[in-house]
N, C-alpha and C positions, 0 to 999 in steps of 0.2 A: 470738189471738197472746199469747205470754207476755210478762211484764214483770217488772222487778225494782226494788227500792228499795235504793239504795246510799248510803254515807256518805262525804263528802269535806269535809275542813276543818271538821268539827263540824256540817255541814248534810246534810240528807237530800234525795235526788232520786229521782223515779220515772222510769225510763228504759225504752226499747225498742230493739231492734236497728236501726242506721241513724240513730238520733236524735242531733242535735247540741245541746249546751247550754254555757252559760257558767258557770264556777265560779271560786272564789277561786284566785289564782295558785298553780300547782303547781311543784315543783322539777324535774319531768321535762322533758327536752329536747324540742324540737319534732320531731314525726315518730315519737317513741318510743311504745311501748305499755306499759300497766300494768294491774293488776287491783285495783280498789277493793274496799272491804269491802262484802259483800252482807248486807243485813238481812232481806230478804223476797223471795220469788219467787212469782209468781202467774200466773194465766191458765188458760183452759179449765176454769173452775169449781173449780180447786184452789188452795190457798194453803199455802206452806211457810214457817213462822216460824223455823225453824232450818235454813236451806238449806246444802247443800254445793256448790251450783253456783257457778261462777266467772263473772265478767263481765269481758270484755276491752274496754278503751277505748284510744283513740289520741289523742295530743295534736296538734291541728290547728295551733295557734299561740297566741302570747301577745299581749294587747292591753290598752288602757286603756278603762275604762268612761266613761260620761257624766259631765261635770263637775257637781259639786254645790256650789252657792254657799251660804255660811254668813254671816249677818249678825248683829251684836250692837248693841244700842241701849239707852241709858239716858236717860230723859227728864230735862229740865231740867239736864243736865250737859254736853251737847254731845258725848257719847261715842258714836262710831259706828266699828264695825270690821267689815271684810268679809274673807272668806277663801274659798278654793276647794279642792276635793278631788276626785281621780279615782282610782277603785279600779283595782288591777292584777288583771286577769282572765286566765283561760286557757280557750280553746275546745277542747272534747273531742268526740269522736265515738264512740258505742257500736258496736263491731264485732260483738260476739256475746254472747249470754247462754247459757252452757253450750255445748250443741252447736248451738243455733240461730244462724244467721248472718244478716246484713243482706240484704234482698232484692237479687237480682242485677239489674244494669242491663239495659235493653232491648237486644235483639240489634241489631247493626249492620245497616244497610240493605244488601240484597243488591246486588251489582254488576250493572249492566245487561248483558243478554245481547247477544251479537254479532248484528247484523242480517245475514241472508243476502244475498249479492250476486246480483242477477238474472242469468240466463243470457245475456241480450242484451248485458250490459255486459262479459262475458268476451271475451277476444281471439279474433278470427276466425281460422280456419286459413288458412295460406298456400296459394294454388293450386298444383297440381302443375306447371303450365306455368312458373311463376316458379322452382320448385325445380329443373326440368330444365335450364334455361339455364345454361351454364357462365359463371362469372365470369372476365372477362379479367384475366390476371396483369400486374402492372405490370413493365415492362422495367427492368432495372437500368441506370443510366447507365454508358457506356463510360469507362474510365479513359484520360485523355489522357496522351500521353508527355510527360515533363518537358522543358521548353525549356532549351536550353543558354544559360547566362548568359554575357554578354560580360565579358571581364576588365576590371575597373575600373582606370582610370588613376590611378596614385598621384600625389598632389599633391607638388610639389617642396618639400623641407624649407626652412624659413626659415633664412637665414644667421644665425649667432650674433651676438647684439648685442655691440657693442663696449663693453667695460667703461668706465664713466665714471671719469675721473681723480679720484683721491682729493684732497680739499681739505685743506690743512693747517689746523690749528686757528688761530684768530685769536690774534694776539699779545695777551697780557694788558695791559689798560689800566693805566697807571701809577697807583699809589695816591697820592692827594693828601695831603700832609703840611701841617698847619697851622703857621704861623709867627707870631711876634709882629708887631704892626703895624710898618709901615715907619718907621725912625728911632727904634725903641723904646730902643736903647742910649743915645741922646743926651738922652732925656727925664728931667726931674727927678721927684722923688716927688710934688710938687704938681701938675705937669702930668699925671702918670699918674692921680692921683686925680680930676682934672677930666675927662679924656678917656676913662676906663675905662667909664663908663656908656654910651658910644656905640659901643663895640667889640662885635663878634660873639662868641659863646660860644667857638668854636674859637680865635679870636685871644686871648681872655682866658686860656683854659687853657694855650696855648702860652707866653704872656707870663709866667704864674705859674710854669711849669716852668723857663723861662729865668731868672727872678728867683731861684728857690730854688737853682738850680745854679750861678749865676755871681755876681750882685751881692749877693744876700741882704740887700736893704734891707727892714727890717721895715715901714716905712710903705707902701712899694709893694706888699708882699705882702698887707698888711691891706686896701689899697684894691682890689686885684684880687679877693681873696676875697669882699669885700662886694659887688662888682659881679657876681660869679658867683652869689652867693646871691640877688641881686635878679632875675637872669635866670631862676632856677629858680622863683621865685614867679610 
């Protein structure tokens, strides 16, 4: 069988058709083929040192090599340093050297032959007596005459409901108007100042409006405003 010596990445490899080997990482994509440089072709007792034969190789895949651990040590200094390195490799397969091709794969196993069926298992013929007997035909059912339907009695219509009398809207409730306390007109300014704290807010507001519109007593107005301010707090 012929062999060849090829050069890849500054290294030489002795290869044969169908052989796989790991080389330094190549720029070729996975699944693509390429032709490396051929240095020597030999086999069958002859060797060609300047060959014109081409070698066809295919990239199987890219992978990482085994990890190499590197350690550095200096005595009496406490210097220790560890590092690791993994080479980037490419696996290639040699498809052919010149016209020679890789050995063909073994032929696929032949499909099993069909087993003949014995005669006894075949269907037996139907006897003539069974064939001569006529098969009775099924009689079609007679169509019955449609029955006359009795007229349906109509239900009496319900009398129209009497319309309910419309109710008039309720009379609006009278709005309450606040007034000053009873006998406010007869009170003096001092009496208003004493009693204003016990009055409700609506009465105070009504008394203040009455005082501003009619009497206009400054003391009474001040007393009512202070009482209102105290209610707001």
